[in-house]
C-alpha positions as CSV (number, residue, x, y, z in Angstrom):
1,M,0.0,0.0,0.0
2,A,1.3,3.4,-0.9
3,G,2.3,5.7,1.9
4,K,0.5,8.8,0.8
5,Q,-2.6,9.6,2.9
6,Y,-5.5,11.9,2.2
7,S,-8.8,12.6,3.8
8,M,-12.4,11.5,3.1
9,V,-13.2,15.2,2.6
10,D,-10.9,15.2,-0.4
11,V,-13.2,13.0,-2.4
12,A,-15.9,15.6,-3.3
13,P,-13.3,18.2,-4.6
14,T,-11.6,15.4,-6.6
15,V,-14.9,14.4,-8.3
16,S,-15.7,18.0,-9.0
17,A,-12.2,18.7,-10.5
18,I,-12.5,15.6,-12.8
19,L,-15.9,16.9,-14.0
20,Q,-14.5,20.5,-14.3
21,L,-17.1,21.7,-11.8
22,P,-16.8,23.8,-8.7
23,A,-16.4,21.9,-5.4
24,P,-19.3,22.0,-3.0
25,E,-19.2,25.4,-1.5
26,Q,-18.4,24.3,2.1
27,A,-15.8,21.7,1.2
28,T,-12.7,21.8,3.4
29,G,-10.8,19.2,1.4
30,S,-8.7,19.5,-1.7
31,A,-8.7,17.7,-5.0
32,I,-6.3,14.7,-5.0
33,Q,-4.1,15.6,-7.9
34,E,-3.0,12.0,-8.7
35,I,-6.6,11.0,-9.4
36,V,-7.5,14.2,-11.2
37,R,-4.5,13.9,-13.5
38,D,-5.3,10.3,-14.5
39,L,-9.1,10.8,-14.8
40,A,-9.1,14.2,-16.4
41,G,-11.4,14.4,-19.4
42,S,-13.7,11.7,-18.1
43,P,-17.3,12.9,-18.8
44,R,-18.6,10.9,-15.9
45,V,-17.4,9.7,-12.5
46,A,-18.5,6.6,-10.6
47,V,-17.5,6.1,-6.9
48,L,-17.7,2.4,-5.9
49,A,-17.6,1.7,-2.2
50,P,-17.4,-1.7,-0.5
51,D,-18.6,-0.7,3.0
52,A,-16.1,-1.1,5.8
53,F,-13.3,-2.5,3.6
54,G,-10.4,-0.9,5.4
55,E,-6.7,-1.2,5.0
56,F,-6.5,-3.6,7.9
57,A,-8.6,-6.2,6.0
58,W,-7.0,-5.3,2.7
59,R,-3.5,-6.1,4.0
60,L,-4.7,-9.5,5.2
61,W,-6.7,-10.6,2.2
62,Q,-5.5,-8.8,-0.9
63,D,-4.3,-12.0,-2.4
64,E,-7.9,-13.2,-2.4
65,M,-8.9,-10.2,-4.6
66,P,-6.8,-10.4,-7.7
67,F,-8.7,-7.8,-9.7
68,L,-8.5,-5.1,-7.0
69,K,-4.9,-6.1,-6.3
70,S,-4.1,-5.5,-10.0
71,L,-5.5,-2.0,-9.8
72,H,-3.7,-1.1,-6.5
73,A,-0.5,-2.3,-8.1
74,Q,-0.8,0.6,-10.6
75,R,-2.4,3.3,-8.5
76,S,-2.9,3.3,-4.7
77,I,-3.3,5.7,-1.9
78,L,-4.8,5.7,1.6
79,L,-7.8,7.8,2.8
80,H,-8.5,8.7,6.4
81,S,-12.1,8.6,7.5
82,V,-13.6,11.5,9.3
83,L,-14.9,10.9,12.9
84,P,-16.9,9.1,14.0
85,S,-15.8,6.4,11.6
86,I,-19.3,5.2,10.7
87,T,-21.1,4.9,7.4
88,P,-23.5,7.8,7.1
89,V,-21.0,10.3,8.4
90,N,-18.3,9.2,5.9
91,F,-20.5,8.8,2.8
92,A,-21.8,12.3,3.6
93,A,-18.2,13.5,3.7
94,M,-17.5,11.9,0.3
95,V,-20.3,13.9,-1.4
96,T,-19.9,17.2,0.5
97,G,-16.2,17.6,1.2
98,T,-16.7,18.3,4.9
99,D,-17.0,16.5,8.2
100,L,-20.0,15.9,10.5
101,A,-19.9,19.4,11.9
102,G,-20.3,20.8,8.3
103,H,-22.7,18.3,6.7
104,G,-24.9,17.4,9.7
105,V,-25.5,13.8,8.7
106,R,-25.0,11.5,11.7
107,T,-27.6,8.9,10.5
108,F,-29.0,8.2,7.1
109,R,-32.3,9.7,8.2
110,H,-30.8,13.1,8.5
111,D,-30.8,15.7,5.7
112,F,-27.7,17.5,4.5
113,A,-27.0,20.8,6.1
114,C,-24.9,21.9,3.1
115,Q,-24.4,21.7,-0.6
116,T,-23.6,18.2,-2.1
117,L,-22.1,16.9,-5.3
118,F,-25.6,16.0,-6.3
119,D,-26.4,19.7,-6.1
120,V,-23.3,20.8,-8.0
121,V,-23.9,18.4,-10.8
122,R,-27.6,19.4,-11.0
123,E,-26.8,23.1,-11.1
124,A,-24.6,22.4,-14.0
125,G,-27.4,20.7,-15.9
126,G,-26.4,17.1,-15.2
127,K,-27.8,14.2,-13.2
128,S,-26.5,12.0,-10.4
129,A,-27.4,8.7,-9.0
130,G,-27.1,7.2,-5.5
131,I,-27.3,3.4,-5.3
132,G,-27.7,0.9,-2.4
133,L,-29.9,-1.5,-0.5
134,N,-33.0,-0.9,1.6
135,G,-31.9,0.0,5.1
136,Y,-28.4,1.1,4.1
137,T,-27.0,4.6,3.5
138,G,-26.8,4.0,-0.3
139,A,-30.6,3.8,-0.6
140,E,-31.7,5.7,2.5
141,L,-29.5,8.8,2.1
142,L,-27.7,8.9,-1.2
143,A,-30.5,7.6,-3.4
144,R,-32.9,9.8,-1.5
145,V,-31.2,13.1,-2.4
146,A,-29.8,12.2,-5.8
147,D,-31.7,12.9,-9.1
148,I,-31.8,9.1,-9.8
149,S,-32.8,6.8,-7.0
150,G,-31.0,3.5,-7.3
151,N,-32.8,1.6,-4.6
152,A,-31.7,-2.0,-5.1
153,G,-34.3,-3.5,-2.8
154,D,-33.6,-6.0,0.0
155,G,-31.3,-8.4,-1.8
156,S,-27.5,-8.7,-2.1
157,D,-24.7,-6.7,-3.4
158,D,-25.3,-8.4,-6.7
159,D,-28.5,-6.4,-6.9
160,V,-26.5,-3.2,-6.2
161,V,-24.3,-4.0,-9.2
162,D,-27.2,-4.8,-11.4
163,T,-28.9,-1.6,-10.5
164,A,-25.8,0.5,-11.1
165,L,-25.3,-1.0,-14.5
166,E,-28.9,-0.6,-15.5
167,I,-28.8,3.1,-14.5
168,A,-25.5,3.7,-16.3
169,D,-26.8,2.0,-19.5
170,Q,-30.2,3.7,-19.6
171,L,-29.6,7.1,-18.0
172,C,-25.8,7.8,-18.1
173,P,-25.6,10.1,-15.0
174,Q,-22.6,12.3,-14.8
175,F,-22.0,11.2,-11.2
176,M,-22.9,8.0,-9.5
177,I,-22.0,6.6,-6.1
178,A,-22.8,3.0,-5.1
179,Q,-22.5,1.3,-1.7
180,L,-21.8,-2.4,-1.4
181,G,-23.3,-2.7,2.0
182,R,-23.1,-6.5,2.7
183,V,-19.3,-6.3,3.1
184,D,-19.8,-4.4,6.4
185,D,-22.4,-7.1,7.5
186,V,-20.0,-10.0,7.1
187,F,-17.1,-8.1,8.8
188,H,-19.4,-7.4,11.8
189,R,-20.4,-11.0,12.0
190,H,-17.0,-12.6,11.8
191,G,-14.4,-9.9,12.4
192,P,-12.2,-8.6,9.5
193,S,-9.3,-11.0,10.3
194,S,-11.4,-14.1,10.2
195,P,-10.9,-16.5,7.2
196,A,-14.7,-16.7,7.2
197,V,-14.8,-13.3,5.3
198,V,-12.8,-14.6,2.4
199,P,-15.7,-15.9,0.2
200,M,-17.4,-12.6,0.6
201,L,-14.3,-10.7,-0.4
202,Q,-13.7,-13.0,-3.4
203,A,-17.3,-12.3,-4.5
204,T,-16.8,-8.5,-3.9
205,D,-13.7,-8.6,-6.1
206,A,-15.8,-10.2,-8.9
207,R,-18.5,-7.5,-8.5
208,L,-16.0,-4.7,-8.7
209,E,-14.5,-6.2,-11.8
210,K,-17.9,-6.5,-13.4
211,L,-18.7,-2.8,-12.6
212,V,-15.3,-1.5,-13.9
213,V,-15.4,-3.5,-17.1
214,H,-18.9,-2.3,-17.9
215,L,-18.6,1.3,-16.7
216,E,-15.2,2.2,-18.2
217,P,-16.3,2.0,-21.9
218,L,-19.3,4.2,-21.0
219,G,-16.9,7.1,-20.2
220,Y,-16.7,6.7,-16.4
221,G,-13.7,7.6,-14.5
222,I,-14.0,5.1,-11.5
223,I,-12.8,5.6,-7.9
224,L,-12.8,2.6,-5.6
225,L,-12.7,3.2,-1.9
226,A,-14.4,2.5,1.4
227,D,-16.1,4.7,3.9
228,H,-14.3,3.2,6.9
229,G,-12.6,0.0,8.2
230,Q,-13.2,-2.3,11.1
231,H,-11.3,-3.9,13.9
232,D,-11.7,-7.2,15.7
233,V,-13.3,-7.4,19.1
234,P,-13.8,-10.6,21.2
235,D,-17.1,-12.3,20.9
236,A,-18.9,-14.0,23.8
237,R,-18.0,-17.3,22.3
238,E,-14.5,-18.4,23.3
239,G,-12.0,-17.9,20.6
240,E,-14.4,-16.0,18.3
241,F,-14.4,-12.4,17.2
242,K,-16.8,-9.8,15.8
243,G,-16.0,-6.6,13.9
244,S,-16.6,-3.1,15.1
245,H,-15.7,0.5,14.1
246,G,-16.5,4.1,15.0
247,T,-13.2,4.9,16.8
248,D,-10.1,6.8,15.8
249,R,-7.9,3.7,15.6
250,P,-6.1,3.1,12.3
251,E,-8.1,-0.1,11.6
252,D,-11.3,1.9,11.6
253,C,-10.0,5.0,9.8
254,L,-7.6,4.0,7.1
255,V,-9.1,2.8,3.8
256,P,-7.4,1.8,0.5
257,C,-8.3,3.8,-2.6
258,T,-7.5,3.1,-6.3
259,W,-8.9,4.4,-9.6
260,V,-9.4,3.5,-13.2
């Protein structure tokens, strides 16, 4: 993993710079020039986010994810989540460029207290999409405020992929952001260091490859990152662990980021 570290609040200015639009007005972050340089000229941007897939799990299991590993071998940085390192707060940071004090989104039921990427793209005459499952930030927050609601129902992350591809094919939004939420569920159940998470990560790698292979020819510059990570905590069962997050520890806050 590359040593360079950036902040989650840098994502929104980066997307804006790629699309040659102003950053959200309250953004405190700066555009990540490595990404802007490589994706400059892309007419569309897709942010693909496997929920909770932090650097801690990535270091352990990257050999089980050959597609993602091939991307990180070419371009790789670390992002630092804003606090608390939980999902709604950090997805909101991705699309606003500011932290909880600025965007006001502590749960996915809250409304944004500031301008978002959805607003910036809309004001420029474009459309955006938010995509995720029922009961998750992708559907309950991002899809709720985007121009195109990509609610993928109650199913699996495969449904999120199918919804994202259908939206891209039929509507071609200038900006889309998709949450693969079941990754977080499996980490919570087993702990990120458990071999029990490997089948899920292998399937996630295949989903990301399917998305990238389909979206890139449609003109999308693609950023792959997570909202936060997780750490292991002892379970009530002897020798077992669960996953948790929300703290300022590196396992919770450092996430890998690559782009195509």
